LUMTI-44659 format. One record per residue: residue number from 1; residue in one letter; chain; x negated, y, z negated of N, C-alpha, C, CB in turn. Coordinates in steps of 0.001 Angstrom, whole numbers, plus 524288, in hexadecimal, padded with zeros to 5 digits. Atoms other than C-alpha are relative to their C-alpha. Glycine has a CB too. Example, Ala and Ser with C-alpha at 12.3 -4.5 7.8 and 13.67 -1.06 7.14 Angstrom:
LUMTI-44659
<resi = 1; resn = A; chain = A; nxx = 7FC86; nyy = 7FB5A; nzz = 80000; caxx = 7CFF4; cayy = 7EE6C; cazz = 7E188; cxx = 7FC7C; cyy = 804B0; czz = 80000; cbxx = 803E0; cbyy = 8001B; cbzz = 7FB22> .
<resi = 2; resn = S; chain = A; nxx = 80334; nyy = 7FB5A; nzz = 8003C; caxx = 7CA9A; cayy = 7FBDC; cazz = 7E41C; cxx = 80302; cyy = 80442; czz = 7FD26; cbxx = 7FE62; cbyy = 801CE; cbzz = 80587> .
This chain:
LUMTI-44659
<resi = 1; resn = X; chain = A; nxx = 7FC06; nyy = 7FFE7; nzz = 7FC12; caxx = 7E835; cayy = 7FDD4; cazz = 80E99; cxx = 7FD60; cyy = 80028; czz = 8055D; cbxx = 803B0; cbyy = 804B1; cbzz = 7FF33> .
<resi = 2; resn = X; chain = A; nxx = 801F1; nyy = 8001D; nzz = 7FAA6; caxx = 7E612; cayy = 7FB23; cazz = 81CF6; cxx = 80488; cyy = 7FEC5; czz = 803A6; cbxx = 7FB86; cbyy = 7FBEB; cbzz = 800A2> .
<resi = 3; resn = X; chain = A; nxx = 7FC3F; nyy = 80186; nzz = 7FBF4; caxx = 7EDA6; cayy = 7F97D; cazz = 82989; cxx = 7FDE7; cyy = 7FB0E; czz = 80291; cbxx = 800DE; cbyy = 80482; cbzz = 80428> .
<resi = 4; resn = X; chain = A; nxx = 8016A; nyy = 8050D; nzz = 7FDAC; caxx = 7ED0B; cayy = 7EB48; cazz = 82E01; cxx = 80485; cyy = 7FE32; czz = 80368; cbxx = 7FEB2; cbyy = 7FBD2; cbzz = 7FBB2> .
<resi = 5; resn = X; chain = A; nxx = 7FBDC; nyy = 801C7; nzz = 7FC80; caxx = 7F4B2; cayy = 7E704; cazz = 839F6; cxx = 804A5; cyy = 803A6; czz = 8000D; cbxx = 801C4; cbyy = 7FAA1; cbzz = 7FE7A> .
<resi = 6; resn = X; chain = A; nxx = 7FBF3; nyy = 7FBF5; nzz = 7FFE5; caxx = 7FC71; cayy = 7F3D9; cazz = 839D9; cxx = 80371; cyy = 7FFFC; czz = 7FB18; cbxx = 80366; cbyy = 7FF4A; cbzz = 804CD> .
<resi = 7; resn = X; chain = A; nxx = 7FD29; nyy = 80022; nzz = 804FF; caxx = 800CF; cayy = 7F163; cazz = 82BA5; cxx = 7FC79; cyy = 80223; czz = 7FBBC; cbxx = 801D8; cbyy = 7FA54; cbzz = 7FEA2> .
<resi = 8; resn = X; chain = A; nxx = 802DF; nyy = 7FE40; nzz = 8048F; caxx = 7FCC5; cayy = 7F828; cazz = 81F18; cxx = 7FED2; cyy = 7FB3B; czz = 7FCA2; cbxx = 80321; cbyy = 80437; cbzz = 7FCE2> .
<resi = 9; resn = X; chain = A; nxx = 801B6; nyy = 80490; nzz = 802EB; caxx = 7F4F2; cayy = 7EE50; cazz = 8173A; cxx = 7FCE3; cyy = 801B2; czz = 7FB3C; cbxx = 7FCBA; cbyy = 7FC5A; cbzz = 8037A> .
<resi = 10; resn = X; chain = A; nxx = 80303; nyy = 7FF27; nzz = 804C4; caxx = 7F022; cayy = 7EEB1; cazz = 80937; cxx = 7FBEB; cyy = 7FBAF; czz = 7FFBE; cbxx = 80399; cbyy = 80008; cbzz = 7FAF9> .
<resi = 11; resn = X; chain = A; nxx = 8044D; nyy = 803C1; nzz = 80017; caxx = 7E2EC; cayy = 7E827; cazz = 807C7; cxx = 7FD41; cyy = 8004C; czz = 7FAB7; cbxx = 7FC14; cbyy = 80110; cbzz = 80488> .
<resi = 12; resn = X; chain = A; nxx = 80320; nyy = 8004E; nzz = 804C7; caxx = 7DC5A; cayy = 7E3A0; cazz = 7FB47; cxx = 7FA88; cyy = 7FE5D; czz = 801C1; cbxx = 8026D; cbyy = 7FBFF; cbzz = 7FBD3> .
<resi = 13; resn = X; chain = A; nxx = 80527; nyy = 8011F; nzz = 7FDCA; caxx = 7CDE8; cayy = 7E472; cazz = 7FEFD; cxx = 7FD14; cyy = 7FB88; czz = 7FD52; cbxx = 7FCBB; cbyy = 804CD; cbzz = 7FFC2> .
<resi = 14; resn = X; chain = A; nxx = 802E1; nyy = 80426; nzz = 802BE; caxx = 7C8C9; cayy = 7DB24; cazz = 7F48A; cxx = 8024F; cyy = 7FA9E; czz = 800E8; cbxx = 7FFE1; cbyy = 8011B; cbzz = 7FA37> .
<resi = 15; resn = X; chain = A; nxx = 7FD69; nyy = 8050D; nzz = 7FF54; caxx = 7D2C3; cayy = 7D06E; cazz = 7F6FE; cxx = 80134; cyy = 7FEB5; czz = 805AE; cbxx = 804F7; cbyy = 7FFE7; cbzz = 7FCE6> .
<resi = 16; resn = X; chain = A; nxx = 7FEB6; nyy = 800AA; nzz = 7FA72; caxx = 7D427; cayy = 7D230; cazz = 805CC; cxx = 805C3; cyy = 7FE8F; czz = 800A6; cbxx = 7FC7C; cbyy = 7FBBF; cbzz = 80282> .
<resi = 17; resn = X; chain = A; nxx = 7FA61; nyy = 800F2; nzz = 8002C; caxx = 7E2E5; cayy = 7D288; cazz = 8035F; cxx = 802BF; cyy = 8044A; czz = 80307; cbxx = 80206; cbyy = 7FFC0; cbzz = 7FA48> .
<resi = 18; resn = X; chain = A; nxx = 7FD51; nyy = 7FC3E; nzz = 7FCAB; caxx = 7EB40; cayy = 7D93B; cazz = 80DC2; cxx = 805E4; cyy = 7FF89; czz = 7FF39; cbxx = 7FE8C; cbyy = 7FF25; cbzz = 805CC> .
<resi = 19; resn = X; chain = A; nxx = 7FA5D; nyy = 7FFEC; nzz = 800D0; caxx = 7F965; cayy = 7DD54; cazz = 80B41; cxx = 80265; cyy = 803AC; czz = 8040B; cbxx = 8016B; cbyy = 801C0; cbzz = 7FA4C> .
<resi = 20; resn = X; chain = A; nxx = 7FD58; nyy = 7FCDB; nzz = 7FC13; caxx = 801B5; cayy = 7E217; cazz = 81698; cxx = 80471; cyy = 8030B; czz = 7FD7A; cbxx = 80213; cbyy = 7FC89; cbzz = 80479> .
<resi = 21; resn = X; chain = A; nxx = 7FBEE; nyy = 7FCA6; nzz = 80227; caxx = 80A86; cayy = 7ED89; cazz = 8131A; cxx = 803D0; cyy = 80173; czz = 80456; cbxx = 7FDA0; cbyy = 804FA; cbzz = 7FD76> .
<resi = 22; resn = X; chain = A; nxx = 7FBD8; nyy = 7FECF; nzz = 7FC49; caxx = 81781; cayy = 7EFF3; cazz = 819E3; cxx = 8028A; cyy = 8052A; czz = 7FE7F; cbxx = 8041F; cbyy = 7FB8B; cbzz = 8002C> .
<resi = 23; resn = X; chain = A; nxx = 7FDB7; nyy = 7FAE6; nzz = 80147; caxx = 81DD3; cayy = 7FD6F; cazz = 81AF4; cxx = 80570; cyy = 7FF99; czz = 7FD98; cbxx = 80044; cbyy = 80355; cbzz = 804DB> .
<resi = 24; resn = X; chain = A; nxx = 7FACF; nyy = 7FF31; nzz = 80252; caxx = 82952; cayy = 80109; cazz = 8122E; cxx = 80211; cyy = 80548; czz = 801C5; cbxx = 7FFCB; cbyy = 7FFAF; cbzz = 7F9E3> .
<resi = 25; resn = X; chain = A; nxx = 7FEE6; nyy = 7FAAB; nzz = 7FE40; caxx = 82932; cayy = 80FA4; cazz = 814F7; cxx = 7FAF2; cyy = 80212; czz = 8025F; cbxx = 80205; cbyy = 8039E; cbzz = 7FB59> .
<resi = 26; resn = X; chain = A; nxx = 804B0; nyy = 7FDAA; nzz = 7FDAE; caxx = 81F56; cayy = 818FF; cazz = 81AE9; cxx = 7FB3F; cyy = 7FF9B; czz = 7FC5B; cbxx = 8010A; cbyy = 805BC; cbzz = 8015C> .
<resi = 27; resn = X; chain = A; nxx = 8044B; nyy = 7FFF6; nzz = 803C0; caxx = 81727; cayy = 818F4; cazz = 80E63; cxx = 8000C; cyy = 7FB67; czz = 7FC30; cbxx = 80020; cbyy = 804FB; cbzz = 7FCFE> .
<resi = 28; resn = X; chain = A; nxx = 7FF8D; nyy = 80485; nzz = 8037B; caxx = 81B09; cayy = 80C06; cazz = 80803; cxx = 7FF93; cyy = 7FAF9; czz = 8031A; cbxx = 80532; cbyy = 80022; cbzz = 7FCF8> .
<resi = 29; resn = X; chain = A; nxx = 800D3; nyy = 80508; nzz = 7FD81; caxx = 81716; cayy = 7FE35; cazz = 80B3B; cxx = 800EF; cyy = 7FBB2; czz = 7FBFE; cbxx = 7FA6B; cbyy = 7FF9D; cbzz = 8025B> .
<resi = 30; resn = X; chain = A; nxx = 7FF38; nyy = 80468; nzz = 80385; caxx = 81A03; cayy = 7F0C8; cazz = 80583; cxx = 7FD22; cyy = 7FB3C; czz = 80213; cbxx = 805DC; cbyy = 7FED0; cbzz = 7FF53> .
<resi = 31; resn = X; chain = A; nxx = 80270; nyy = 804ED; nzz = 7FEA1; caxx = 813C9; cayy = 7E37A; cazz = 80572; cxx = 80366; cyy = 7FB96; czz = 7FDE6; cbxx = 7FA55; cbyy = 7FFA8; cbzz = 7FDD0> .
<resi = 32; resn = X; chain = A; nxx = 7FD39; nyy = 804A0; nzz = 801EB; caxx = 819A5; cayy = 7D60A; cazz = 803E9; cxx = 7FCF3; cyy = 7FD48; czz = 7FBAD; cbxx = 80106; cbyy = 7FC2C; cbzz = 8047B> .
<resi = 33; resn = X; chain = A; nxx = 8032D; nyy = 80215; nzz = 80446; caxx = 80E9E; cayy = 7D306; cazz = 7FA56; cxx = 8020D; cyy = 8022D; czz = 7FAD9; cbxx = 7FA19; cbyy = 80163; cbzz = 800C0> .
<resi = 34; resn = X; chain = A; nxx = 7FDBD; nyy = 7FE05; nzz = 804E3; caxx = 8145C; cayy = 7D3ED; cazz = 7EC86; cxx = 7FC4C; cyy = 80379; czz = 7FCE1; cbxx = 801AE; cbyy = 7FB7D; cbzz = 7FCA5> .
<resi = 35; resn = X; chain = A; nxx = 803BD; nyy = 7FCDF; nzz = 802F8; caxx = 807D7; cayy = 7D9A2; cazz = 7E6D9; cxx = 7FF23; cyy = 8055F; czz = 8026D; cbxx = 7FAD5; cbyy = 7FD23; cbzz = 7FF99> .
<resi = 36; resn = X; chain = A; nxx = 800CC; nyy = 7FB17; nzz = 7FD33; caxx = 8081C; cayy = 7E4BF; cazz = 7F0BD; cxx = 8052C; cyy = 8016E; czz = 80291; cbxx = 7FB78; cbyy = 7FF8D; cbzz = 8042B> .
<resi = 37; resn = X; chain = A; nxx = 7FAB4; nyy = 7FF31; nzz = 7FE19; caxx = 81659; cayy = 7E886; cazz = 7F21E; cxx = 800D5; cyy = 804C8; czz = 80368; cbxx = 80381; cbyy = 80054; cbzz = 7FB8F> .
<resi = 38; resn = X; chain = A; nxx = 7FED6; nyy = 7FB2E; nzz = 7FD1B; caxx = 817DA; cayy = 7F6D8; cazz = 7F618; cxx = 7FBB6; cyy = 80400; czz = 7FF2C; cbxx = 8054E; cbyy = 80248; cbzz = 7FE4F> .
<resi = 39; resn = X; chain = A; nxx = 803F9; nyy = 7FBEE; nzz = 80015; caxx = 80E35; cayy = 80195; cazz = 7F95E; cxx = 80278; cyy = 80502; czz = 80208; cbxx = 7FB1D; cbyy = 7FE6F; cbzz = 80353> .
<resi = 40; resn = X; chain = A; nxx = 7FDD4; nyy = 7FAEC; nzz = 7FE80; caxx = 81283; cayy = 80FDB; cazz = 7F9D1; cxx = 7FB9C; cyy = 803FF; czz = 80028; cbxx = 80462; cbyy = 801C0; cbzz = 7FC25> .
<resi = 41; resn = X; chain = A; nxx = 8040D; nyy = 7FC0A; nzz = 7FF7E; caxx = 808F1; cayy = 819CB; cazz = 7FF2D; cxx = 801D4; cyy = 8051C; czz = 7FD88; cbxx = 7FE8F; cbyy = 800D8; cbzz = 805CA> .
<resi = 42; resn = X; chain = A; nxx = 7FEEE; nyy = 7FAD1; nzz = 80229; caxx = 8083C; cayy = 826DE; cazz = 7F7F5; cxx = 7FD4E; cyy = 803FC; czz = 8037A; cbxx = 7FE17; cbyy = 8007A; cbzz = 7FA2D> .
<resi = 43; resn = X; chain = A; nxx = 801FF; nyy = 7FBF0; nzz = 7FC91; caxx = 80645; cayy = 83350; cazz = 7FFBF; cxx = 80005; cyy = 80540; czz = 7FD3A; cbxx = 8033B; cbyy = 80049; cbzz = 80505> .
<resi = 44; resn = X; chain = A; nxx = 80003; nyy = 7FAB3; nzz = 80222; caxx = 802DB; cayy = 8415F; cazz = 7FC99; cxx = 80374; cyy = 8037A; czz = 80366; cbxx = 7FA53; cbyy = 8023A; cbzz = 7FFB0> .
<resi = 45; resn = X; chain = A; nxx = 7FCA1; nyy = 7FC5D; nzz = 7FD26; caxx = 809AE; cayy = 84D9F; cazz = 801CF; cxx = 7FEBC; cyy = 80028; czz = 805DC; cbxx = 7FF7D; cbyy = 80578; cbzz = 7FDB1> .
<resi = 46; resn = X; chain = A; nxx = 80196; nyy = 80013; nzz = 7FA7B; caxx = 801EF; cayy = 84CAF; cazz = 80E8E; cxx = 8010D; cyy = 7FAB1; czz = 80288; cbxx = 7FA2F; cbyy = 8015D; cbzz = 8007F> .
<resi = 47; resn = X; chain = A; nxx = 7FEA0; nyy = 80548; nzz = 7FE41; caxx = 806F7; cayy = 83E9E; cazz = 80FFB; cxx = 7FB39; cyy = 7FCA4; czz = 8013B; cbxx = 80374; cbyy = 80051; cbzz = 804C7> .
<resi = 48; resn = X; chain = A; nxx = 804A6; nyy = 80339; nzz = 7FFB6; caxx = 7F963; cayy = 838D9; cazz = 80E77; cxx = 80061; cyy = 7FBE2; czz = 7FBB9; cbxx = 7FAEC; cbyy = 80359; cbzz = 7FF72> .
<resi = 49; resn = X; chain = A; nxx = 7FFC1; nyy = 80431; nzz = 803DD; caxx = 7F894; cayy = 82BBF; cazz = 8078B; cxx = 7FC1C; cyy = 80111; czz = 7FB9C; cbxx = 7FEE2; cbyy = 7FAA4; cbzz = 80293> .
<resi = 50; resn = X; chain = A; nxx = 80353; nyy = 7FF1E; nzz = 80495; caxx = 7F352; cayy = 82D97; cazz = 7F9C2; cxx = 7FF44; cyy = 7FB04; czz = 7FCD0; cbxx = 80256; cbyy = 80446; cbzz = 7FC8C> .
<resi = 51; resn = X; chain = A; nxx = 8005C; nyy = 804EF; nzz = 802C1; caxx = 7F519; cayy = 81F95; cazz = 7F51C; cxx = 804DC; cyy = 7FCCB; czz = 800FA; cbxx = 7FF35; cbyy = 800E0; cbzz = 7FA29> .
<resi = 52; resn = X; chain = A; nxx = 7FB42; nyy = 80325; nzz = 7FF93; caxx = 7FFB0; cayy = 81584; cazz = 7F2F8; cxx = 80163; cyy = 7FDB7; czz = 7FAB8; cbxx = 7FF54; cbyy = 7FBA1; cbzz = 80410> .
<resi = 53; resn = X; chain = A; nxx = 7FE15; nyy = 802D2; nzz = 80494; caxx = 807E3; cayy = 80EBA; cazz = 7E8A6; cxx = 80130; cyy = 7FA6F; czz = 801BD; cbxx = 804FA; cbyy = 802B7; cbzz = 7FD8D> .
<resi = 54; resn = X; chain = A; nxx = 7FF48; nyy = 8057C; nzz = 7FEC9; caxx = 8083A; cayy = 7FFFE; cazz = 7E85D; cxx = 80371; cyy = 7FD79; czz = 7FBDF; cbxx = 7FAB5; cbyy = 7FD2F; cbzz = 80061> .
<resi = 55; resn = X; chain = A; nxx = 7FCA0; nyy = 802FD; nzz = 8037E; caxx = 812F7; cayy = 7F78D; cazz = 7E27D; cxx = 80019; cyy = 7FA62; czz = 801EB; cbxx = 805A4; cbyy = 8025B; cbzz = 7FFC4> .
<resi = 56; resn = X; chain = A; nxx = 7FFDF; nyy = 80581; nzz = 7FE9C; caxx = 81372; cayy = 7E8D0; cazz = 7E22A; cxx = 8024D; cyy = 7FCCC; czz = 7FBA4; cbxx = 7FA96; cbyy = 7FE0B; cbzz = 80152> .
<resi = 57; resn = X; chain = A; nxx = 7FDBE; nyy = 803BD; nzz = 803B3; caxx = 816C0; cayy = 7DCEF; cazz = 7DA1B; cxx = 7FF1B; cyy = 80194; czz = 7FA4E; cbxx = 7FDB8; cbyy = 7FA9C; cbzz = 800F1> .
<resi = 58; resn = X; chain = A; nxx = 8013E; nyy = 7FEC3; nzz = 8056C; caxx = 80FF1; cayy = 7E15E; cazz = 7CDA5; cxx = 7FE45; cyy = 8059F; czz = 7FF31; cbxx = 7FBD5; cbyy = 7FC69; cbzz = 7FE14> .
<resi = 59; resn = X; chain = A; nxx = 8018C; nyy = 7FA8B; nzz = 8008E; caxx = 80DEF; cayy = 7EFDC; cazz = 7CFE9; cxx = 803FC; cyy = 80396; czz = 80289; cbxx = 7FA9B; cbyy = 800E7; cbzz = 80262> .
<resi = 60; resn = X; chain = A; nxx = 7FC49; nyy = 7FC26; nzz = 7FE01; caxx = 815CE; cayy = 7FC26; cazz = 7D27D; cxx = 7FD3D; cyy = 8053E; czz = 80076; cbxx = 804E7; cbyy = 8006F; cbzz = 7FC65> .
<resi = 61; resn = X; chain = A; nxx = 80228; nyy = 7FAD6; nzz = 7FEE3; caxx = 810D4; cayy = 808BB; cazz = 7D8B4; cxx = 7FA67; cyy = 800B5; czz = 7FE16; cbxx = 80365; cbyy = 8041A; cbzz = 7FD95> .
<resi = 62; resn = X; chain = A; nxx = 80585; nyy = 7FF7D; nzz = 8011D; caxx = 80252; cayy = 80620; cazz = 7D6D6; cxx = 7FDD0; cyy = 80400; czz = 803D5; cbxx = 7FD16; cbyy = 7FA9C; cbzz = 8006B> .
<resi = 63; resn = X; chain = A; nxx = 801AB; nyy = 7FBA4; nzz = 7FCC6; caxx = 7FC1B; cayy = 812BA; cazz = 7DBE9; cxx = 7FA59; cyy = 7FF53; czz = 801C7; cbxx = 800A1; cbyy = 8051E; cbzz = 7FD07> .
<resi = 64; resn = X; chain = A; nxx = 80532; nyy = 7FFE1; nzz = 7FDA4; caxx = 7F073; cayy = 812E4; cazz = 7E520; cxx = 7FF55; cyy = 80560; czz = 8026B; cbxx = 7FF43; cbyy = 7FB87; cbzz = 80430> .
<resi = 65; resn = X; chain = A; nxx = 800FD; nyy = 7FACD; nzz = 7FDEE; caxx = 7EA92; cayy = 82033; cazz = 7E83B; cxx = 7FB82; cyy = 7FFDA; czz = 803DB; cbxx = 7FED5; cbyy = 803DA; cbzz = 7FB96> .
<resi = 66; resn = X; chain = A; nxx = 80412; nyy = 7FF9E; nzz = 7FC08; caxx = 7E2AC; cayy = 82341; cazz = 7F45C; cxx = 7FB87; cyy = 80346; czz = 7FDD9; cbxx = 8022C; cbyy = 80267; cbzz = 80527> .
<resi = 67; resn = X; chain = A; nxx = 80499; nyy = 7FD2F; nzz = 801C3; caxx = 7D4E5; cayy = 82747; cazz = 7F0CB; cxx = 7FD56; cyy = 80258; czz = 804C4; cbxx = 7FC36; cbyy = 7FC5E; cbzz = 7FCEA> .
<resi = 68; resn = X; chain = A; nxx = 8024B; nyy = 7FD49; nzz = 7FB82; caxx = 7CF1A; cayy = 8315C; cazz = 7F9CA; cxx = 7FA2E; cyy = 800A7; czz = 7FF37; cbxx = 8029A; cbyy = 8055D; cbzz = 800D8> .
């Protein structure tokens, strides 16, 4: 994930593939790319991002956890 041109962008480092994400809510974003539909950030009690869930064309709530 990165901020590109004031937009949250998902980047695949091996494929140099950039997907712009648009806000749905404060912690949810969507893309017009079918393979990368919706991303929902997960937060802990201190409201720190701990990871996210990704849903798209062929997947539902794939969990990514932040490694510290």
